[in-house]
C-alpha positions in Angstrom: 0.4 0.1 0.0 1.1 3.8 -1.1 2.0 5.8 2.1 1.2 9.1 0.6 2.2 12.4 2.9 -0.4 15.5 2.6 1.3 18.5 4.1 -0.6 19.7 7.2 0.4 23.0 7.8 -2.4 25.0 6.3 -5.3 24.0 3.9 -7.7 21.4 2.8 -5.1 18.9 3.9 -8.5 16.8 5.6 -10.6 16.3 2.1 -7.0 14.9 0.5 -6.8 12.3 3.2 -10.8 11.5 2.8 -9.6 11.1 -0.9 -6.9 9.3 -0.7 -8.0 6.5 1.3 -11.3 6.2 -0.6 -8.8 4.8 -2.9 -6.7 2.0 -0.9 -3.7 4.7 -0.2 -2.3 4.9 3.5 -1.9 8.6 4.5 0.5 10.5 7.0 -0.5 14.2 8.0 3.2 15.7 7.5 3.9 18.4 10.2 7.3 18.2 10.1 10.5 17.9 7.5 11.4 14.1 9.2 8.3 13.1 7.9 8.9 13.1 4.4 11.6 10.1 5.3 9.8 6.9 3.6 7.0 8.4 1.7 5.7 6.9 -1.8 4.7 10.5 -2.9 3.3 14.1 -0.9 0.3 16.1 -1.6 0.9 20.0 -1.3 -2.7 20.8 -0.5 -4.7 24.2 -1.8 -4.8 27.0 0.7 -3.1 30.7 1.3 0.2 30.4 -0.3 1.4 33.3 1.2 0.9 32.2 4.0 2.1 28.3 3.1 5.1 29.8 1.9 6.1 31.7 4.9 5.0 28.3 7.1 7.5 26.6 4.9 10.5 28.5 5.9 9.1 28.9 9.6 9.1 24.7 9.9 12.8 24.4 7.6 10.5 22.6 4.7 12.0 23.9 1.6 15.3 22.0 1.0 13.8 18.7 2.7 11.1 18.8 -0.3 13.5 19.7 -3.3 16.0 16.7 -1.7 13.1 14.2 -2.2 12.2 15.3 -5.3 15.6 14.9 -6.4 15.4 11.9 -5.1 12.4 10.6 -7.1 9.2 11.3 -5.0 6.3 12.5 -6.8 4.4 15.6 -5.7 0.7 16.9 -6.2 -0.1 20.9 -5.6 -3.4 21.2 -5.6 -4.4 25.5 -6.1 -1.9 27.0 -3.9 0.3 23.8 -3.6 0.0 24.3 -7.6 1.6 28.0 -6.9 4.2 26.6 -4.5 5.7 24.2 -6.9 5.9 26.7 -9.6 9.1 28.1 -10.5 7.4 31.4 -11.3 4.8 33.0 -9.5 3.6 36.3 -10.7 3.5 37.5 -6.8 6.7 38.6 -4.8 4.8 38.0 -1.7 5.3 34.2 -2.6 8.6 32.1 -2.6 7.9 29.2 -4.0 10.3 25.9 -4.1 10.6 26.4 -8.2 10.3 22.8 -9.0 7.8 23.0 -12.3 8.7 24.9 -15.1 5.2 26.8 -15.1 4.5 30.2 -14.6 1.7 30.5 -12.3 -0.8 33.9 -11.6 -2.3 33.3 -8.2 -5.8 35.1 -7.6 -6.2 34.4 -11.3 -9.9 34.8 -11.5 -10.1 37.2 -8.5 -11.7 37.0 -5.0 -13.7 34.4 -3.3 -17.0 35.2 -4.7 -15.8 34.6 -8.1 -15.1 30.9 -7.4 -17.1 28.6 -10.1 -17.2 25.3 -11.6 -16.8 23.8 -14.5 -16.6 20.7 -16.2 -12.6 19.8 -18.3 -11.7 17.8 -21.1 -8.7 15.8 -19.5 -7.8 12.9 -21.7 -5.1 11.4 -19.4 -8.4 10.7 -17.2 -10.5 9.2 -19.9 -13.2 10.3 -22.1 -15.6 11.7 -19.2 -15.1 15.0 -18.3 -14.0 16.1 -14.9 -15.7 18.3 -12.9 -13.4 21.1 -11.4 -13.7 23.4 -8.7 -12.2 26.4 -8.7 -11.5 28.4 -5.5 -9.8 31.8 -5.7 -7.6 30.1 -8.2 -4.4 30.2 -10.2 -3.7 29.9 -13.7 -0.4 28.2 -15.5 0.5 31.5 -17.5 3.4 29.7 -19.3 4.6 26.1 -19.5 8.5 25.2 -20.1 8.8 22.4 -23.1 9.0 19.5 -20.7 6.0 20.0 -18.9 2.7 18.2 -20.2 -0.8 20.0 -20.4 -3.3 17.9 -19.1 -6.6 20.0 -19.4 -7.5 24.1 -20.1 -10.1 25.9 -19.1 -12.4 27.1 -22.4 -10.0 30.7 -22.4 -7.0 28.2 -23.7 -5.4 28.9 -20.0 -3.5 25.3 -18.6 -5.7 24.1 -15.3 -3.7 21.2 -14.9 -0.3 20.0 -16.0 2.6 17.2 -15.3 5.9 17.2 -15.7 8.0 14.0 -14.2 7.0 13.2 -11.2 5.7 16.7 -10.4 1.7 17.4 -10.6 -0.5 20.6 -10.4 -3.9 21.3 -10.5 -5.4 24.6 -10.5 -8.6 23.3 -8.9 -9.7 21.3 -6.2 -10.2 18.0 -7.2 -10.4 16.8 -3.7 -13.9 18.6 -3.3 -15.5 16.4 -5.9 -16.8 12.4 -5.5 -14.5 11.8 -8.7 -11.4 10.4 -7.5 -9.6 10.1 -11.2 -6.9 12.5 -10.2 -6.6 10.9 -6.9 -5.5 7.2 -8.6 -3.4 9.2 -11.2 -1.3 10.4 -8.7 -1.6 7.0 -6.7 -0.2 5.4 -10.1 2.3 7.8 -10.4 3.8 7.3 -6.8 3.8 3.8 -6.8 6.0 4.0 -10.6 3.0 2.8 -12.5 4.0 3.9 -15.8 2.4 7.4 -16.5 -0.2 7.4 -14.2 -2.8 5.7 -16.7 
């Protein structure tokens, strides 16, 4: 059984725990850097990216996460987690991990009241559209050559992407009953092909 760590400093980590347990994964709430050892994968959940950035520094997570990624550990960032994975954030208040070759615009859609849901085509998950929940969401405004685009919103901007063992979604799959993204990451964590 895969052990999936969920960074539990701040944000929507409990919903990810429930989603992973529903697909047969063991979960660990990660609150200290030493808990990154012996994981098959790590999720950086949604939350408030400026706060998350500060907490990562306060608890000394930055370099340990980078080391684990260099060793091959898959990491999935949702919403604020996507911001933290990005190489470039259009907001100087956020210091990202600079792991994934994407540029991100945080709060790309405005305030909480501008949150929305939409159906996305995500071919890697199959033909059925994925109902995506966007809450004060970021968006990818540029992706490097090594980045695989998994989904776009109707205006063409990138909402989900993958680069090697890094997965990023601007939306919150953990807030839906659709477990396909959690299954995809679980397959990445188990080293099964490209996660299909």
